[in-house]
C-alpha positions, 0 to 999 in steps of 0.5 A: 777835469781829472788832475794831470800833475802826476802824469809826467810825459815819461810815467804816460808812456810807461803806462802805455807800455803796460798795453802796448808793444812797441810804437815808441814814437806815438806814445811820445807823442800822445804823451807829451800832448796830454802833458801840454793839457795841464800845462796850458791849465797852469799859464795866464788865463789870457794866454790859456785861450790862445793855447791850441792843442797839436793835434796828431796824425797816426799814420801805420797800417791796420793793427798796429796799435793806433786805436789802442794808444788813443784809447788807452790814453783817454782812460789814463786822463778820465777824459771823454772819448770817441771814435769815429771812421772819417769815411762814413761821411762819405756814404750815400746820404750824407749831410755836411752838417753831419759832422757835428753829431761827432761832439753831440756823441761826445757830450752825451758820453760826458753827460753819462761819465760824470753822472756816473762819477758823481752817483759814486760820490753819493753812494753812501748817503744813497745806501743810507736812504736805501737801508731806511726804505727797506725798513719801512717796507718792512714796517708796516705804517700805524694806518696800514696796520688797521684799527685796533692793531698794536703800532709799531713806533718809529725808530723803536727798538723794533726798527733798530733790531731789524737794522741790525739784522739786516746789515748782518744778511739775516733778512736776505732771503725775505722779500718786500714789496717796493715801488721803483721808477719806471725807466720806460718814460716817453721820449720825443725826437725833433728833426734839426738840420743837424739829425734826430736830437732825442729831447726828452730831458728837455721836453720834461723840464720844460712842460714840468709835469706833462711827464709825470714820473711813472712807478711800478710795484715789484716784490723782491729779495732784500739784496735786489730791493736794497740795490734798486733803491740805492740806484734811485736814491743816488739818482735823486741826489745827483744834480743833473744840471750840475753834471751837465755843465761839468760834462760840457766842460769836461768835452772842452778841456779834455776831450778826445776824438780819434778819427780814424781812415782820415786816409779815406777822405784824402784825394790819392795823387793824380785824382780828378775832381769829379766823382768821389774825390769831390766828395772826400774833399767836402768831407775835409772842408767839413770837418775843418770848422770842428777841428780848427774850433767851432761851437756845436749846440748839443741837447746838453748846451753849447760846445766849443771844440777849440781845445778838443784833442784830435788824434787822426789816423790812417794806413795812407797806402795810397794817399800821403797826408800831404794829399789832404788839403792844406787848411786840414793838414795844418791842423794836424802839425804833429805826424808820427809813422807807427812800425809794422810788428815783426814776429818778435813783437808778436812774442811781447804782445802774446806775453807782456801786456796785462790783458795779453792773448794768453791770459785772456784765453787762459782765463776763459778755459779756466771758467770750464776747469780747463787749465791751459799753460802756454809754453815759451816755445809754443808762444814763438811759434804762434808769433812765427806763424802770425807774422809768416801769414801777415807776410803772405796775405794781407798784413793785419798786425796784431789781429793776426794773432786772435785768428791764429789763436782761435785757430790753435784753440778751437777744438779745446773750446768746443770740448771744454765743458766735457774736459773739466779738469783736464790740462793742455800744454801750448808747445811748439809741438802743438802749435805745428800739429794743429796749424802747421799743414794749414801755413805751409798750404798758402792757398789754404792759409789766405782763406782760413788764416 
């Protein structure tokens, strides 16, 4: 589990501010939840198991930042993170125990995450081994040279000269025959009450050499050969049994599940107890054991969900959090409401975050040697149009900015390959020219923007 001591709640909020505008209450709530994980690790062990995470419900319209807050939080904590729509469990053919697939998928992600971390930690040793394998490919062994041919002594001067040339890049254009692992190993699937489980790893472990590692010969230039060898050697150096153990521990202690559209499985006020509302309540009851703490069997081992942090979200326009079954309500003690975004918020979203849309579009078009400069009045005009369209039609929050920006820069994006070396200034006049008539025609903007 990553060390969270350096992240105080204030620092976590500050980090989230770099990517997400506004929503201070939600940021404070998730910052406290993340800090509480570190605090829990510091208390005596007998009390540690009794401290449950304080799960959170975020209430707000689409596009106000609910998913982004949870995703950035998980990245900050280096924690396994998965987003799931609760409404998918109401689909035709739904089997109640399928909710356990949330934990299985989260564990698969954690295994990949830990495996990559372990590979990075052994990268230097893998590079050394890859170098030796390339030298082996460049220098034929005595048996491969045939009778009567002079052999190159292993570890001799020739090998060292080649090593220096290899490190200088002098041999990059040379090609070598290499044998690399074939990733197309057979996988077996078995059907269980919990769904389909990929069992390739376990079956290979149990049946030993029934599925031997297949290889194939390829002719590659030395840089590509080195990369292939390094990846193969890193995989050999990593202990996958240890990876699975670490991954399961990280899921149990640091996993984050973002449960979106929770309002879609809440029966609204005045609803009958027949039809779809029964299915919705059934989904809630199936989610309850995972949220309150249970053990789920995965192909990597048993995973306890007692300390996984669940962050639920929903617009809650029709249903209210109080429409959830009482048992599930009790498992989400913290509720925060996210404010709808205003024109001023849109201005900040366009300009302030490190990954802002303005920077993204400028970088994309710069690849075609088209230099786009966004003036302050142009950014404000884009924000004004997005806010206006959200008021007149459905409020989709910051996602409206994507629609407006695409419409604004559509012609430039299409013609960019023919416009190399040009400069485009996006100011208020340009925004009005390209989008003004569209916004004024309310019926047209309803369908176009």
